[in-house]
VOGU-3710 file (C-alpha; in Angstrom, 3 decimals, decimal comma):
1> xxxxxxxxxx> -14,497/-23,176/15,025  -13,001/-20,009/13,601  -12,537/-17,029/15,903  -11,677/-13,533/14,692  -9,822/-11,175/16,983  -7,813/-8,000/16,797  -4,064/-8,046/16,208  -1,834/-8,303/19,268  1,867/-7,643/19,621  3,547/-10,997/19,261
11> xxxxxxxxxx> 1,353/-12,112/16,326  3,901/-10,997/13,742  5,737/-14,309/13,216  2,497/-16,293/13,033  1,129/-13,873/10,449  4,317/-14,192/8,411  3,763/-17,961/8,364  0,180/-17,419/7,143  1,419/-14,959/4,484  4,056/-17,370/3,166
21> xxxxxxxxxx> 1,684/-20,345/3,253  -0,960/-18,419/1,359  1,389/-17,318/-1,375  3,665/-20,344/-1,665  0,867/-22,854/-1,109  -2,162/-21,277/-2,785  -1,196/-18,377/-5,056  1,565/-20,385/-6,706  -1,122/-22,050/-8,823  -1,629/-18,736/-10,620
31> xxxxxxxxxx> 1,850/-17,205/-10,539  5,317/-18,213/-11,676  7,859/-19,364/-9,117  9,795/-16,138/-9,647  6,685/-14,058/-8,932  5,908/-16,060/-5,793  9,495/-15,845/-4,549  9,540/-12,090/-5,185  6,165/-11,538/-3,505  6,965/-13,619/-0,419
41> xxxxxxxxxx> 10,697/-14,235/-0,146  11,613/-16,836/2,459  14,457/-14,569/3,543  12,994/-11,384/4,988  13,623/-8,716/7,602  11,593/-9,756/10,676  11,779/-6,244/12,135  10,402/-4,667/8,952  7,672/-7,320/8,833  6,755/-6,687/12,481
51> xxxxxxxxxx> 6,579/-2,944/11,849  4,313/-3,541/8,839  1,929/-5,764/10,800  1,831/-3,305/13,677  1,058/-0,492/11,222  -1,848/-2,236/9,489  -3,172/-3,891/12,697  -5,066/-6,719/10,973  -7,831/-8,912/12,282  -6,533/-12,420/12,999
61> xxxxxxxxxx> -8,483/-15,586/12,241  -7,711/-18,474/14,576  -8,724/-22,097/14,749  -7,893/-23,898/17,982  -5,703/-20,951/18,980  -3,603/-21,110/15,798  -3,541/-18,257/13,268  -4,999/-19,450/9,955  -5,652/-16,083/8,294  -5,531/-12,332/8,665
71> xxxxxxxxxx> -6,894/-9,236/6,963  -6,958/-5,524/7,622  -9,209/-2,573/6,955  -7,459/0,765/6,716  -9,079/4,053/7,794  -9,655/5,068/4,161  -11,500/1,815/3,463  -8,679/-0,045/1,707  -7,688/-3,623/2,453  -3,903/-3,955/2,375
81> xxxxxxxxxx> -3,496/-7,613/3,373  -6,000/-10,471/3,130  -4,407/-13,906/3,473  -5,531/-17,382/4,465  -3,044/-20,191/5,127  -3,044/-22,826/2,378  -4,125/-25,598/4,744  -7,161/-23,537/5,797  -8,280/-22,613/2,287  -11,868/-23,397/1,349
91> xxxxxxxxxx> -12,947/-23,721/4,994  -14,680/-20,386/5,526  -11,769/-18,457/7,013  -11,873/-15,769/4,320  -15,628/-15,389/4,747  -15,253/-14,891/8,497  -12,557/-12,275/7,922  -14,631/-10,454/5,290  -17,695/-10,332/7,544  -15,559/-8,807/10,299
101> xxxxxxx> -14,136/-6,231/7,890  -17,615/-5,329/6,644  -18,885/-4,953/10,202  -15,937/-2,699/10,992  -16,570/-0,643/7,851  -20,225/-0,146/8,789  -19,305/1,137/12,233
//
């Protein structure tokens, strides 16, 4: 079962793992290795990443307590990040996140 919840401090590292998995495991089918490595470098600044996640405050998709995706909705209506871990692709995680974003947008 997929559960969607709000971001909590401490989620940052798990969301980085989802981000890297999504790009290196899924997006790499459509991008060159250089593009993938530039988009999601394995070496990164954890403090800058944490600040970014705290700023966008995404919804977190979990299965069995493990983060498998995340997405945000900004006050102006933009989505900055929308990522699903490669191993969770095609299993409805993105749909759950989008429904939560749409519900948030309506309210």
